[in-house]
N, C-alpha and C positions, 0 to 999 in steps of 0.2 A: 302750526303748535302739533309734537309729535308723542310717541309712546314705546313701552319695551316688553320685554319676556324673560321666562326663567323657569325653577323650579318650584313644584307645590309643596307645601306645608300640608302635615295632616290635620284634619277637619274632624267634620261629623263623617258616617259610612253613608254614601250615597252609590246609587246605580249606574254605571256608565252609559251615556246615551247610544241610542242606537241611530243609525244613518236615517233611518226616518220612522217617525215615533207620533203614534194618534194624538197625544196628548198636544202635539208639536201641531197638529192639522194640516200634518204633509210631508214632505222632504226637510229634513234639517240644511240650510244652504251651506255650502263652503266655505270657511272660516279665510276673510281676506287677508289677515293680519297672522296666519298660519300659528296660532296658540296652541300647545296641546294639550289645553282644560278648555277650549268652545265647546266639545259637545258636552263634557260633565257639567258645564255651568247653563246649559242650553236645558239639560234635560230637569235640573232643576229649577230654575225659573223660569221658564216661558211656556208655562202652560193656559190652554183656552183661545191659543187661535196662531196662525201662520208666524214663522219670522222674515223677516227680511232684512237687508242689510241696505240701508235710506241714508244719502248724503244731505238730504234737508233736516236732519238731525246733526247740530253742531257740537260736538266736542273739543273744548279748548281748556288746553292744558301745556304746561312747559316741554321740551325735546327732552330736558333733563333734570332733575329733581336736584335744585341747589340745598335742600334741606330735605330729607326722607321723610321728618317727621311732621311737616307743613308742607301739602303739596297743592297748589290754588287748583280746582275743577270746577268751568262753568260747563253749563250744558244747557243749550238752546235752541228748543224744539218748536218754536211760535211759527212754523212753515207749514204744521201738520195741524189739521182738525182733530176735535175729539179729541184730546189727551186726557187720559185717566191717570196714569202711573208714570212716574221715572223712575228707573232703577239704576243707581251709580253703581259699578263693582270694577274690582281688580282682579283679572283672572288669577294671579300666581301669590296673590295676600294669602295668610293663612286665615284674615277673617276675609273674605270676600267683597260680599257687600257692603256698600259705605252709608247708601242712603235709601230709601224707598218712597219719593214724594209723591203725595196726592192732590195735585190744584183743583181743588173743588171750584172755586169763583177765583182764579189767579190763571196767571199767564202761565204757559209750559215751559219755564226759567227758573235754573235755582244754582245757585254758585256758592262752594264749600271747600274747604280743605282736610286732604285726607292725608292717613300714615300709608307708606310704602315699605314693603319688606326685602325689595330686589325690584330686578327688571320688568317689567309687566303691560301688559295691554292695560290701559283703563277704556273702560266702555260706558257709554249708556244706551238704555234698553225702553224705548218709548210704547208703552202701549194704548192702543187707541180703544173709543168705544165699540167697536166691532169687536175687540179682544187681540187684534193684531200686533205683533212686535214691531217695531220697527229699532235696528240696533245701528249704532257709528262707536268709533274709539279708535285709539292710536297707540302704539308701543311709548314706554316713557324708560327712560335711565335711569336708576334709583341705586344708590349704594343699601346696602343691607340694613336690618337692626330698626326700621322705622317704626314696625309695630312691638318689638321684642326689649326694648330699652325702655325706661321706666322715664316718665314725664318730669320736665323740668318742676312743674310745684313740687312734686314728690323728692327730688334731691332738694330741693331748697327747703322742703318742710311746710310751707306756708299753705298748702290746699286747704285746708281745711278753714282757715280763716276767710277766704273768697269764696267759699263753694256756694254756686248758686247766682254769682251776681250776674246780671242782666245789664250789656250794654249796648246802646242801638240807637238807629235815627228813623225816619220814615219821611219821605218826601213824596208830596202830592205832585203828578204827572198827567193832569187832566183828569180821567176819569178812575185814574189808576194810581196806586199809591207802589212805589217803590220802597223795599224794606230791606234794610242791613243789621243785624242783630247777632250778638254771640252771648254765652254763658261761659264764666267759669268754673272748670269742671275737668278733673284729670284725664276720663277716658281711658282709664285703665283696660287695657287688652287683655289679661288673664295670662299673657306672654311672659312676664317676668317673674324670675322669682321670689315667692313670700308676698306677692302684690296681686290678689283675686281682682277677677274683670270686675270693673265698676266702671259703666259709663250713661250717660243720658240716652234713653232710648224711643221716646217719643215728643214731638214737638208740633204743637196746635198754634194757629192764627186766626183771632176771632175779630169781628167787627166791632163797632162800636154800640150794636145790638146784639152780642154776644151769638152770633152766627157764625159759625166753624166756616172759614173761608179757603183753610190748606192745610193739611197735615204732611208729617213726614216720622217714619220709623228710623231710629239713629242705630248705626251700630258702630262696635268700639274701633272700626279703622278709620273713624272718623278724628280728626286732629284735636289733640288737649285744648282745652278754650274753644269748642266746635263753634262757629262763625257760620252765618246763612246769609245768601242774598235771594231775595224773592220779589215778584212783581203782582201784586193783588189787584182784584179789579173792582176795587171800593176806595172811596176818597175819607179822608179823616183819621181818627186815632187808631190805632188797632191795639188790641192784648194777647201779646206772646207767652205761651203757658209752655212748660216742659216738665218729663217726670225720669226722674232716674232709676237704674236696677235696685236700686234700694227703696225706693218708693217715695223719696222726695220729692217735693212740689217747688219750683221754682216761677215766677210769671211777673209780670210788668207790663205798662202801656206803652208806647210810640204811638207820640203824637206828631204831625209832619214838622220838620224842620226843626226836631230835639231828638233830645240823648236822654236816656233815663236807667238809672243803676236800681237793680232790686235783689234782695237777698232771700235764701230759703225759707220756704213756709212748709217745714216738715209735717 
C-alpha cells in the first residue's frame, strides 16, 4: 500500500520547524517521503520526545484513492510496547489531522476512513510512554475535492433524519473484543460554501463497568458517516459514545456478535 504529495492549503498560522528543535528532543530526521510539509507538521505535532521513522508501525492504505471522499486507512502498531497515542494525518490536506487515538486498555490498532483533497503523504505517528514518536506512512494518489465538496447526505437533504445513528458490532476474540462501529454524521469540513464546519469531535469506548478503555479526538477530515475498527482488551458488551461540535451526544451498546442502532441524545 502506498501514498502521495502536493500543495498545502491555508489553515492556522504556525511557525515553520527548525532542523533541530528542543521540543522534539533532538535533530528532526529527514523525511523519507520528501514531503514539503514534513517539518511544518513535526513542529506542530511532535512534542515531548524524539522522532524516528519506524517500520514496525504499519500504515495500510490504497496506492490510489478510488473515491477521495472515503479513503480507508489502517494503522497497526502492535509490535511496539507502551503505545499511548496514535495520530493519523495527511500532510497536504487542508485539515491535516484526522484522528488522535488513545488506546488506554486497547491494542494499538485503529482503522477508519478519511477524505483527501489531493495527492499527499498519509502518516501515522505513534507516541510511546517514554514520549518518543514513531512515524510511518506512504504517498497516495487522490483527485481533488475530498474536503471541499458537500457530503452526500447534504446533497440528498436527509442528513438530519439519521443524525447520530450508531451501527456496529463486537466480536469476542479470547480476552479481547474487536469493535467495528460508525455514526451517521455529515462531518462537514467548513470548506464548502454556506456549510459551516460540523463534525463529531470525540469518541469514547467504555466497558460494562463504565471504565473508559479507549478515546479518540476526531476531526473534519474523517469521512462522512465516520466508521472505526478497534481492538479492546476486554470481553463482553461495550458502550460507545460520541459528541459533536454542536454538543449533541450519541451513544449505544455493542454486544458481542450483535449490532445496534442508536439515535441522538441532545
